[in-house]
N, C-alpha and C positions, 0 to 999 in steps of 0.2 A: 977563339975557336973552342977552347975547353969549356967556357961558359955556355956557348951556343949548343954544344953537344950535351952538356948536363941539362940545359933547359929542354931540349928535345926529348931526352930520356924521361925527365919528370913529366912532361906533357903526355907522352905515350903511356907511361904508367898510370897517369890520372885517367886517361881515356879508357884504358883496359879496366881499371877499377870501377869507373862509372858504368861501363857496359855490364860488368858483373853485378854491381849493386842495383842497377836499374831494373834488373829482372826480379829483384826482391824489393818489396816495400817494407817499411817499418811501421808498426802501429804502437802508439803509446797511449795508454789509458790512465788518466789521473783523476782521482776522486775529488769532489768539491772540497774547498778549504785547504787543499794541498798545493804544492808547487809542481808544475809540469816541467820536466827537464828533458830537452831534446839534445842529442849529441850525434855527431857525424864526423867521420874522419876527413871528409871533404867539405862540401857546403850543403846546407839543408835546402830542400825544395818541397814545400808543403803541397800535398795533393788534395787533402780535405781535412776539415776540422769541424767537429760537431759537439755541441754542448747541450746536455739534457739527459734523458734516460730512454733507452730502447728495450731494456729487459729488466727482470727483477733480481738477477743474480750479481751483475757487475756492481762493485762498490756497495755491497749490501751488508757486510759484516757489522753487527751491532746496531743496525738501523731498524726502527719500527716498520711493520708492514705498511702502515699508512703513508710512509715516505717513499715506498717502492712500487706502489700499485700502478701509477700512471706511467705506462711504457710507450706512450705515443707523444712524447714531448721532447723535442730537441730542435735546435736550429743550427744552421751553418754559421760559423764565425770566421771572419776574415782577419781579425786583429792578430791572431797568431802568425799568419803568413806575413803580415806587414812587419812584425817584430823579429821573425826568425829566418825568413828566406835570405839566402846568401851568407849566412853565418855558419860556423862549424859547431856552435852550441848556443842554446838560449834557454831561459827559464821564465816562467810566467805563473802568477797565482791563478788558480782555478776557482772562480767565484762568480756569483750572479752580479756582483758589483762591477766586475770586469766585462763579462760577456752578455749581461742582461739576463732576465729570468723568464725562460719559456714556459715554466710550470711551477707556480708558487706552491710551496708545501711539499715538493718532491725533492728528494736528495739526488743531486745530479753528478755527472762526470764529464770530462772532456776526452774525446777520442780523436787522436790526430794520426793521419796516415801521411808518411813523407818518404822521400827518396834522398839519396846522397848524390851530389853532382860535382863536377869540376867547376871552378869559377868561370 
């Protein structure tokens, strides 16, 4: 009976936490050649993941202008969802070797939007 009560309390707490966190999404931007680290107190649920470049300012420090000009180059990637969904943390190298190269010669970044959910 005590275990059942504890399990019920944990489940209700998880549902309340999920309701609160579901109203907020988390966005993680990781520059090319770095490691993307996603963390969640519950489990990760990827909403979207895009690799490429959409603006000239993100991940631009120390990069030549020629690598930042193309801002119409990105593609949606599903690999991060396959690796991270259902886990409370995961890491992945951000690289054209991993995600493909939507725009050769452009310095890219990964932008991931995710929620935290109960299992």
